[in-house]
N, C-alpha and C positions, 0 to 999 in steps of 0.2 A: 228268475225264480224269486218269489217274495214270501215273507213269513205267512201271509194270508193263504197262500197256496198249500202250505204245510197243514194249516188248520183244516182246509178242505179235505185233504187226504186222510187226516186223523178222524175227521167226522164220518167219512164214508166207511173207514175201517171199523170204527166203533159201532156204527149203525148196522153194518152188514148188508146194506142195500142202498142203492142210489135213491130210491123213492123216499125211504125213511130219512136219509141224510138231507135230501132236498127240503123235506118238511122241517127238519131241525134247523137248517140254515135259512129257512124262509125264502127260498128261491125256486123257480120252476125246474122240474125234473130235466127237461130238455136243455135248459141253460147249464145245469150242473153237469150233465153228460158231456156237453161241448167243452166246458171248462176243464173237466177231468181229462179229456183227450189232449188238450193243450199242455196240461201239467205232465201227463205221461210222456208227451213228446219231449218236454224239457229234461226229463230224467233218462230218456233214451230207450224206453220200452214200457210195456204194460205193467201197471201196478196191481191190477185186479183182473181176475177171471170172471166174466159175466156168466151167471147161471140163472135158471128160471126162478129160483127161490132167493136170489140175492147175488152177492159178490163174494169172492174169496181172494185173499192176498196171494200174489205170485211170490217167488223167492226174492225178486227185486223189490216187490211191494213190502215184504216183511222187513227187509233191510232199511228201506226208506222210512217206514212207520217207526221202527225202533229208534233210529237216529233223530227223526223229526220230533218224537215225543220228548226226548231229552233236550233238544234245542228249544222247543216251545216252553217247557217247564222252566228252563233256565232264563229265557227271555221274560216270562211272566214274573219270575222271582226278581229279575233286574228291575222291572217296572215298579214292583212293590217297594223294594229297598230304596230305589232312587227317589220315589215320591216321599217316603218317610224321611230320608236324609234332606231333601229339599224343604220339607215342612219344618224340620228342626232348625235348619239354617235360616228359614224365614221367620222363626220365632212363633209359629202357630201350633207346633206340636207340644204335647204334654208327655213328659217322660216320668213314668211311675215306677215304684219299686217297693220292695219289702223283703222280709225273711220268710222262708218256707214255714207253713203252719200258722202264719199270721192271717189277718183279715184282708190281705192284698186283693183277692178277687172282689171283695166288697168295695174296695177303693176304686178299682177299675170300673165297676158297675156304676158307682156314684158319679165319677168324673165323666163317664160317657153320657150320663143323663144330664148333667149340668152343662157340659161343653160339647154338644154333639158335633160341632163343626171342627173340633180340634183332633187331629190324628193322635193316636196313643201308641206308646211302646211301653212294655213292662219288663223289668229286670228283677229276678228273684235271686237273692244271695243267701249264703249259709249262715251269716252272722250279722247282728245288728251293727257291729263296728264297720263291716264292709259296706253296708247300706249308708251309714252316716258319712263315710269317706266319699262315696259317690255323690251324695248330696252336697257335701262341702266343696267338692271339685266341680260343681255345676254340671254333673253328668246325669243327675236325676233332679226333677223338679219337686215332686211330692212323693212321700214314701211312708210306710208304716214300720215301726220297730217295736220290740217288746223289751221290757226291763224288769229285772227282779231286784227287790230291795237289797239283798245280800251281795249283789254284783251290779252296782249302778253303772250306767253308760257314761262315757265321756263325750258329751255333745260339743262339737266344734263351735267356735265363736260365730262362724258364718251361718250357722243353722238355727232356725227357730223351731219351736215345737209346742204342741198342745196335747194334753192327755185326752184320750178318747174314752177309755174305760179301764177300770181295775178289775181283773178277773181272778176268781179263786181257782186253785188247783183242786180238781175233784178226783176221787178214787173210783176207778171202774172195777166192778166185781161182777161175777157171773150171776144170772138171775136166781140160780139155785144155791148161791153162797150162804154160809151160815149167818152172815150179817146183812143179807139182802133186804130183810124186813125192817131194818133200822132207818131212822130219819137221817142220822149222821153217824160217823164212826170216828173212833180215836185211832191215831196212828199206832199207838201201842198195841191195839188189837190186831194189827197186821204184821206183828214182829216175826211170825213164823211163816209168812207167805213168801212165795217167789214173786219177784217184780220184773215186769217188762219196762225197760227204760227207753223213752223216746230219744231219737237222735237229737242232738242239740240244735240242729238246723230247723227242727219243728218246735223250737221254744220249749224243750222238755224240762228245763230247770233241774237237771240231775243234781247239781251241787246243792241247790236250795232244798230239794227233797232230802238229800243225805243229811244236811244240817238239821232239818226239822225232825227226822227220825232219830238222830243221835240225841237231840234235846228230849225226845220222848223215851229215851233209854235203850235204844237198840240200833244196830246197823242193818239197813235193808239188805235182804238177800237178792241182789240183782242177778238174774239168770239170763235175761234176754236183752241184748244191747243194740243200740242204734236202729231201732225199729221205727216205722212210720205209724201214724195213728190207726190206719186200717189193719196193719199187722198186729199192733198191740191189742186191738179189739178182738181179733181172731184168737189170739193167745188167751185172752181173758175168757172167751166163750168156752175154752177147753176146761174151765173150772179149776185149773191148777195154777193160775197166775192172776195177779192184780196189776193194774197200771194206772198212771195218772193222765188225766185229760183236762182240757180247758173247754168252757162252754163253746159250742159250735152251732147249735140249732139243728144239728143232724141227729136222727135217731140211730142208735147202735143196737140192732136186734140181739137179744141174748145178753146184753150188758146193761147194768144199772149204774148210774153215776151218783156217788154219795159225797156230800160235803164232809170236810174234815173238821172235827171239833176245834174251835178256836181259830180256824182259817189260817194255819201257820205258814202256808205257801200261797203266794199270789203273784201276779205279774201285771205290769202297767203297759197298756198299748198306747203308743203315741203317734200322732201325725207329725211328720217333720218335713221341712222344706228349706230350700236355699233362699236366704233372706233377700238376695238381690235379683232372683230370677223373675221372669215375667209372670210365671204361674203363682207367685206369692200373693198377688192381688185376689186370687180365688181361694186362699187357704181357709178363711173364716167360713165361706159358703160350703166348701168341701167338708170341713169339720162338722158343721151343723147337719149337713145331709148324711154324713157317715153315722152320726149319732142316731138319727131317725131310722136309717136303714138297719143299724145294729139292733136297736130296740125292737124293730119289727121282726127281724130274723131270730134273735136270741130270746127275746122276751115274749114273743107271740105265741099263739096257740095255747093259751091258758097256763103258760109256765111262769108268769111274772112273780107270783107270791113265792113259788118254790125256789126260783133262782135268787130272789131278794134275800131269802134266808141263808144262802150260801156265802153272802158277803160280796156279791157282784154289784159294782156301782158304776154308773155311767157318769162321766165328768160333766160338770155344769158347762153350758154353752157360753 
C-alpha cells in the first residue's frame, strides 16, 4: 500500500462517485475501478458500497478514510516544513518578522514581489524587543518594528535599520460625536471620555498616550484594556468610547479619525535586518519598495493632503 492509494480513496470518498473521482484524477473510469478493487484487496474488504447514484462508505471505508485523511495531511505538512527548512539551510529563504499591528503584511507582499523565487516564512512577535533579538540572533532576516520617542528601542550592534515612516496617533470618535465636525481635536477636549486602549502588541503606545494626556492636564479614563483595532473600532461606534489608531489605509465605518493638535504622540516604523545575513543585500530595495507600497496604500484614494496635515511623514529613500 502506498500513499498515492490513500489519495485515490480520499478522492472517491469526497467525490461520492467513481465517475466524478475519475474525472478529478484525470484517469479512465474503468482504470480507477480496477485500481480501487486492488486497493480494497489490500485493506481486506470493500471500502465502498456501489449504488446507482454513486458510492457510499462501508464501516471499513469510514475507518480507512478517517485515518488516511490524518496521514495525508501530516505527510503534506511534512513536505511543506521540510522544503522550508531545506531552503533556509540552503540560504535561499527569506525569514520575515514584525510586531502585531505593524505593516508586516506589507513587508511580506513587497518581498514576495521583489524576490518571487525565495521561499518566505513570517514570525509575528508581541514586542519590538523580541523581534530585534530574533534579528540579532540571525533567526530573522528582515523585519518591521515600531518605536515611540518616549520609549526608544535598544537596537543591537549586529542590527542595521532604516526609518520607513513616522506616523501620528489619531483619535477615533463616532461619526455622531460632538467633535466629529472638527478638523483636529485637542486632547484636553477628551478629558471626560472613556478610552479603549489597544494591547501593546498592536503598537498601542499606552504609556505615550498617558504622558500626553497628563501634559494636557488630565489622566485618561481607560475603561477597555488590551483590545485589538477591530474591537476598539466597535467600541467607538457605540458612541461611548474613544480610542487611538494609526493610519492603516482601511476604512472604519462609523468611526472618524481626527488628528490631535500638536501631534503629541507618534511612532516611527523601521525596517531592521541582520547586518551579516544574505538578505542584507536586498535591504535598500525592500526599503524603497516598502515606501512606494506604503504611499500607495495609505496616501492613495485622495487622502494625501488630509494625512499630510496630521504630521505623517515618509522617510527619505
